[in-house]
N, C-alpha and C positions, 0 to 999 in steps of 0.2 A: 433422534436416531438411537437405536439400541447400542449399548456400550460395545457389544461384540462386533457390530458392524463398524463402529468407529475404530476399534483395534485393527480390524481388517484393512481399514484405510491406511493406517500406519504401515502395516506389513506390505501393502501394495506400493507405497512410496519407497520403502526400503528396497524392494525388488527392482523398482525402476532405476534407483541409484546404482544397484549392482549391474544393471544392464548398461548404464551410461559410463561407469568408471571401471575400466578393465581390471580384473583381478582383485577387486575389493571384496573382502569377506562380509558376511551378513552383520556381524557385530560392529564393524567399522562403518558399514553403510547406515546402520541405525544411528550411530553417532553423527554422521554427516547430516542425516535428516533432522536430528535434534538441533544441530548447529544452524541449519537453514531456518528452522522454525524459531529458534531462540535468538540468533544473532544476525544472520545475513541470508539474503536470497541468492547470494553469489556462491554457486556450488564449488567453484574452483577454490575460493577462499575457505570454504568449509573443509574441503579435502586437505588443503595445505595446513590446517590446524591440527590434523591427526598426528599424534606423536609416534604411534606404532612401536615395534621392537619387542623382543622377548622380555627384557627387563624394563617394563614400562612403569614400575613402581606404583601401579594402581592409577596411572594417569593416561587417559585415552586421547585427550585433546587439550591444547592450550590456545586461547584466542585473546589477543591484546586488543581491546576496544578503545581506540584513542578518543572517540567522541565521548564515551561514558567514563573515560579515564579509569578503566577497570581491567584487571587481568582475570580472565575467566579460566578456571581449571575444571575439566570435565572427567568424570568417571562414569562409565555406562555398563549396564547389564541388560542384554537383549534376550529375553525369554519369549519364544515364539508360540508356546502352547496357550490354549484358551484359559487354562487355570494359571493364576499368577502365584508363583512360589514366594515364600517369605525371604527377605534379605537378612544377612547376618549383621548383628549390631557391631561386631568387631570390624567388619569392612568399613562401616560408616565411621567408626571411631578413628581408624587409621587414616581415612581420607580427610577427616576434619582437622587432623594435625597439620595439614599443609598450609593452613592459614598462618600458623606460627613459623613453620619452616621457611616459607618464602619471605617473610618479613623480619624474622628474628635473627639471633646471632649467626655469624658466618660459619663457625665450625659445624653446627647442626646441618646447615644447608650443604656444606661440602661433603658430609657423610652421604647424604642422599645423592648428590650430584655424581660423586665418584663411583657409585654402585649402579648408576642408571645406564640404560642403553645409550649408545653414542648419539643417536638422533634426538633422543629425549634431552640429553645434556644441553644442546643448543637452545631448545625451547625453554628449559628451566633457567638458563642464564639470562635470556631476554626477559622472561617474566620477572625475575628478581630485580633486574636493572630497572624495569618500569616501576616496580613497587618501591625500591629503596632510593633510587636516584630521582625519579620523577613524581613520586607521591601517589601512584595509582592505587586504587582500592583492589582488594582481592575478592573475587566472587567464586566460591566453590559450588559446583553443581554436580550432585549425585543423581543420576537418572537411570531408572530401571522400569522394565515392563512387569516387574514383580510387585510384591506388596511390602510396605514398610510401616511399621508400627507408628501411629501418630505420636505416642509418648516418646519413642526414640527420636523421631524426627524433631519434635519440639525441643527435647533436651539438647541435641547437638546443635540445632540452629541457634538456640539461645547461648550456648557455650561459645560458639564462634562470634556471635554478635557482640560479645563483651569486648572484643577488639574493635576499636573505633573504625578501623579501615578495612574490615573484613566481614563477609557474610557467607552463610551456607544455605543453599536451597536444595531441598530434596524432592525429586519428582518420582513418584511411583506411578503405577498404571493409571490410577484415577486422575492424578495431577497431569499426566501426559495427555489425557483426553481433554482436559480443560485447555491445555496448550494447543491441542489440535484445533479446538474451536477458534482460538485466537489466530492461528495460522490460516485457517480457511477464510476467516473474516478480515484478514489483513491487519490484525493487531499484534502480529509477531514481527520482530522479537519483543517480548514484554519487558517491562521494567521490573527487576527482581524485588526490590524492597526500598522503602523510603521512611525516614523518620520526620514526622511533622511536629514541630514545637508549637504548643498551644500558647498564644499570647496571654499572659497574666493568668494562665490555667483556667480560663473561662470557657466552658463547653456545655453543650446541651446534647443529650443522647436520646434517641427514640427507636423503639423496635416496632416493626409493622408485622402483626401476626398474619396478615393476608398475603403480603408479598414476601414475607420471611426475610426482609432486608432490615439491616440496622443502620441508622444514620446518626451522624454527628454534625453539629454546627458550631463553629468556633472561629476566632480571629487568629490570623498569623501576621507577622510583620512582613512588609513588602520585600525586605531584603531576603527573608527566609523563603518566601514564595519564589523569588527569582533564582535562588539556589537550586530549586528543584530541576529547573531546566539545565543548569550547569552540570548537575549530577547525572541526570537521565538522558539529556539530549532530546532530539525530535521524537524518539520513540514514545515519549510521555504523552504524545498527542495522536497516537495511531488510530484511536477510535473517534477522534474529532472529524467532523465532516469537511473541514477545510485545512489548508496549510496556513503558514504565516502570510497575512495579506499585505504587509509592508505599510506604506505611508497612506493609510486611509484617514479620513477626517477623525474617526473615532480614535484610532491609534495615535494620531498626532495630538489629539486632545488629552490622552492619557499622559503622554510625555510632557506636555505643557504643565499639567497638574503636578507631576512628579518633580519637575524643575522649579516651579513657582510656589505651589501650595501642597506639598506632600501630605500634610495633616488632613487635607480635605479629600484625599483619595478614597477613604472609607465611604464617604457620602456619595461620591460621584460614580463609583464603580459597582457593577452587579455581583462581583465576586467570582469565585472559582468553584466548579463542581468536579469532584474526583470520585470515580467508582473503582472498587477494588475487590479482591477475593476475601481477604481476612484483615482484621485489625487487632493489634495488641497494644499494650500501653506500658510505659515505664516512667519513673520519676528519678531524675538525676539532679542532685543539689537543689531540690525544690522546683525544678522545671519539669513539667509533664510533657511527654511525647506520645504521639500515636504512631505505632509501627505498622505500616501497611504493605501488603504483598500485591504484586501485579497491579499497581495503580495506573489509572488512565485519567487524564484531564479531558473531560468530555464537554465542558463549557468553561471558557476562560483562557484559551490558548493565547489570544492576543494580549490579555492582561499579564499572563505569566511571562511572555516574551518581552513585554515592555519593562517589567520589573527585573528581568534578567539583564537588560541593558542599563537600567537606571534605578535599581532597587535601593531602598533606604529604610532604616528602622523608623523613620518619621511617618512613613506611610503604613497603613494596615489594611488587610483584606479579609473579607468574609469568606470562609471556606465551608463548603458543604461536602461531607464525606459519606459515601454510601457503600456498604459492604453487602455483597450478594453471594450466598453459598452456591458453588457450582459443582458440588460433589456428585450430583445426580443428573441424569439427562433432563429432567424437568427443570432443575435449577439452572442448567446451562441455557435451556431454551428461554426461560424467564429472564435471565441476565441479558440476552441479546435483545429481547423485546423492550426491556426497561431502558437499556442504553439508547436504543433508537428513539423511544418516546421522549426521554429527557433531552437528547440532542435536539430534536425537532422543536421542543417547547421552550428551550432556554437560550439558544444561540441567536439572539436578536439584536444585540448592540450593533454589530456589523450586519448588513443586509444578508438574509438567507435566501437561497434560490432553490428551485426544484432540483437542479443538477447537483447542488451541494448535498441534498438529502440522499442522492443515489451513490455518493462517493464511496461508501463502505459496503455497497452491495457485493455479494459474493462473486457475481459475474465481473464486476469492475476489478476486484482483487485478482481474480483468475487472469483477466486480460493483462494486468500489470505484470504478473509473473511470466505468463506465456510470451508476451511481446519482448520481454527482456532476453529471451532465448534467440530472438531475431535481431538482437542488438538494437532494440528500439525502447526508448523511455516513454512509458504511458503515464501521463499526468492525469490522475483520476480525481485529485483534489484541487480546488481553486486556491492559488497561492501566487505570490508575486514572482516575477521573472528572476529577481535577485535571489529569492529563496530557492528556486529550482537550480540556479547556478551554484549556490552555496552547497546544496546537498549533493548534486551530481557532477558539478564541474562541466567539463567538455567530454565526458566519458562516452556519451551517446551522440552520434551524428544525426540520428532520426528521433525527433520528439513529436509525440502525438497527444494532443489534448483529447479528453473524452468527448468534449463538445464537437470537435472536428470529426472524430470517428462517427459520432451519432449522425452528423449531417451527411457524411459520406454514405452510410448505410441507408438512411432515410431517403436521401436524394435518389438513390438507385431503385428503391423498392416501393416507396410510398407515393401518394399523390404529391406532385411538386408544390402544390399550394400549401401543404403542411409545413414546408421549409420556410415559406414566406411569413408564417405566423410567429417566427422567432425560435431561436435554438432551445430556450427553456421549455417550449411546448413539446419538444422531443422527449422530455424526461417525465411526462405526466403518466397517469395510470393506463392510458389507452396506447400511447405510442411506444413507451419504454420497452414493454415486453415484446413488441414486434421487432425492435431494433437490436436489443441486447438479449438474444434468445438462446445463448449457449452454443452458437455455431462455431466451427473450427476457427482458430485464430488466423489461419491463412486466408480464410474467406473474408474476415474483417479487414485484413491487410489489403486484399484485392480491391474491396470497395474504396478503401482510403486512396490507393494509388490511382484508381480510375478517376475518382473525383479530382485528385491532384492534377491529372493530365487535362481534364476538362477545364479546370481553372486556368491552365496555361494558355488556352486558346481564346479566353475572353478578351475582347477588344472593345473598350468603351462601356459606359454605364448601362446602356440598353441591353447589350449582350450579357452583362452581369446579372440582370434580372431574369434572363432566359436560362441561366446556368443550370438550374435544377431540372428544368424541362429537358434540356439537352442531355444531362447525365442520365435521367430516367430512360430516355429513348435509346441512348447508346448501350446501356445495360440490357435493355430488352432485346437488342440485336446481337450482343456478343457475350452476354452474361453466362449462358450455358457452357460456352467454351472456357471462360475464365474460371468457372467453378471447378473444373477438372483439376485435381491436386497437382499434377505435373505442370500443367499450363499455368496455374495460379502461382506456383513456386517460381517458375521462370519469370512471370510477369512482375512479381514483387522484387525479386533480386535484380532484374534488369533495370527497373526504375530507380533503384538505389545507385546503380552505376550506369546512368543513362547514356553517357558518351560512348561507352563500349558497345552499346546495343542500339544506338541511334538509328542505324539503317533499318533494323527490324521494326522498331517502334514508330518510326516516322509515318508510315502509311496510316496508322491508327489516328495520329494527330490530324492528318489531312482529311480523314473520314469525319472526324469531329467538326472540322471547319465547315464541311458541307452541311452538317446538321444545324450549326449555328446560322448559316445563310438561310436555310429553309425556315428556321424558327423566327427569324426577323421578318421574313416575307409573310409568314403566318400572322405575325403581330400586325403588320401594316395592313393586311387585308381584312382583319377582324377587329380593329381597334375602334371603329366608328360606332357611336351610340347616338341616341336621340339628343343628348345634351352636348355632343361634341366628341372629339377624339380622346381616348384614354391614353395616358402616358404609359410607358413600359412598366413602371413600377406597379401601377394599378392593374394593368392587363394581366400580368403574370401571377397575380394573386388569385385568379379565378380557379375554383375547384374543377376537377376532372378535365383540365385543359389538355392533359397528356393524351386522353382518348380522342379528342377533337384534332389534336396535332397529327395523330397517326392517320386520320382520314385525309387531312391536308397532304401529308407525306405521300399517300397512295394515289393522289390525283394525277391526271394525265399531264398537267402542267409541270410536274416535278419528275417526269420520267428520266430526263437527262441527269438530274442531280442524284436520283436513286441509283442510276447506273454507275456514276462516279463513286458514290458511297460504297456500293457493293464491290466494285473493283478494288478499291483501296482496303476495305475490310478483309477481302479475300487474300490480298497480298500480305497483309499483316499476319493473318492466321497461318498462311503457308510458310511465312518466314519463321514464325515461332515453332511450328511443327518440324521444320527443317533443322532448327537449332536443337530441338529436343531429340 
């Protein structure tokens, strides 16, 4: 995508925020977009981080990230023109001083505090308390849609980095476009920066002239690898195709090795693969470190999490680090392709599934964000239930797994026999683009709730096998109505609050019961073969069964059932339209 179009995407996002947040000016809306891309998809949380005020002291937002144990301080410059102006070095220098002000002597902090806007004072006091009392790190973020000299950026970033507990990251327009890629691909918020200590300073570096990627292979102690998770949190694995899987046999085996034979961990484990934007190095007291920006663990999440729980210096781990330049559109495209290929090729210690490989697809990321607006948690990555609870708690009453959504759409639109081949079949190259095709999120929700209600009516295992045939038929009869935005919105909201709308929804459930009755009659009349009667499981695996079912439905013998179905369906539709 040309850079100009990518910048237009950012401007479009800013305008949408201005429409959603009453009275917010463009500069602040830009900061909110950045906060959403960098920290959180919770827009209310992003808006609350804005400091505002006439005397903002060059601080536009402060966000305390408890998971990363970091206080992020943001200054932004929103230039909307196609040409990016140069930012002043003096502005950068003044902003960089906040690393010392927030953590240094009290008198210097008091001078800034007393001259700040009243609203900003509260933010500054909370930020300093987190740093001084709780030991949080300081992350300074200067973000601009203008240009910033690479020399100035490097000079100031290195200056701030000399403080053990502080870092400065500078985002100019080019860097924002890289962040935009991460945002669209579900890898935002990124991990700002990590220091990787090389065990015994043993490293191998390789530059690939074809891919333009530079790679390092080196050992790290298990304790240091575990620290990466404690510093960066779950965002370190955003580009991984799975979440934490919990107590799998592989993961339990790692813990046994760490507890009993940590010195053997090096031999039994495949290691960790990290991809990043840039790599620098420094040596402190004879110890060499690699300094990486925007790192992502794309293979080895289970290993890193195991070491975070039970890390020890007696265990060591092989680390492969790959740096890919994303300063050009071609570089960003290559980065995405390389990540996808590495993830597919290397994540094999725990079983990898077709659905896992789709977890970071742009459509899956879009669904996760859009469904959140409907107060629904969309779980696009396979992970343990405990991990879901740890990350999200009980914030969302509605939880939708991507596999369940896939079955809901496929069951409504595809041959019901497709569903009987297994849910992973829905994520292959043939079915996936039919199911996840960019349709409005409300339409996805409608499929989900219709499938949910069909599932309610299943009685016994035989009806369970007929479920997808029934869903397909019901959609064929009422789908056009349900696709209307107003109708769909009512249907989705009413299902979330079923008891308040039970009278209106009940006729639809009764209509579904009629279809199940006819489906079982259809099975009993057609199950006979030369070798005997087919069981329900085998019968409902037949392809194109839904077309033969419609012929059976239209037969003279089912005239009474058709009438009951039509009457109940009509009552449901009239009830909805009356409420609308």
